[in-house]
N, C-alpha and C positions, 0 to 999 in steps of 0.2 A: 646939714647935718654936722657937727663935728663927728669926731673919733675919736671914742673913750681913748682914755692914756691906757696906758699898759698897766697890769699890776706890778708891785717893786718884790722885789726880792733881795732879803741880805746876797750883797756879794758872795762869791765864794774869795780867801784869802789869798788863794795862787793867783786869782784875778787882778785883784788889790795888787799883792805883789810885783805882778805884772807890767798895771799901768805906770804906778808908782816910778817902778827902775825906768819903766820905756823915756816919763815925762823929767825923768832927772837925767838921761843920757841925751834923749835931741830937741830940739825946738822948731817942731814941726817935723819934718822930712830932713834937716839938718842936724848930724850929730855935731855935741857940744868940742869941742877942740879937748876943755880942759874937764872932764866930764870923764873919768874910766868907767867901763861895762860891770867892774868886781865892787867896786865902791856902793855902785848907783844900786845893785844887788842889794851889799851889804846894809845902805840904806834904808831904805825900801821894806827888809823885812824891820826894820827895826821902826818903820813909823808902824809897821802892820802890829807890831806886837805892842806898842804903847798903846795905838787907838783902841787894840779888844781891850787892855786891860782898864783902861781906861770908862770905857761900858758903852764904846762905841758901836754904832752900826750905822757901817756903809748897808745903803739898799742903790740895787740896781734891774732894771730895767731885763722880760725878755728879751731873746736873739728877736729882729724880726722874722716877717714870716719872710722865703724866697719868694722873685713873682716872677712872673711865667711874662717874653718876650713878647709871644704873640698875641697877648690880649684876648687870646678866649681863656674858659675853663680846660679843664684839664677833662678825658674825652672819662663817662662814667658818672660824672661828674653833675 
């Protein structure tokens, strides 16, 4: 039986700003040479403000639960 998808919730604007700034600064793990970190933050802030004013709602899944490396359930469970 497939797992139920986690319910979505509105994304925190600060998380969205950080994600956009990261995307504007990095390509995967490699940093763009032409993109300044400050300019990426300013652009991300502008994008988030524009999305909010336009009525967009960015949704985010809740964080994944941690997993145990032992493969056993916690004591007392």
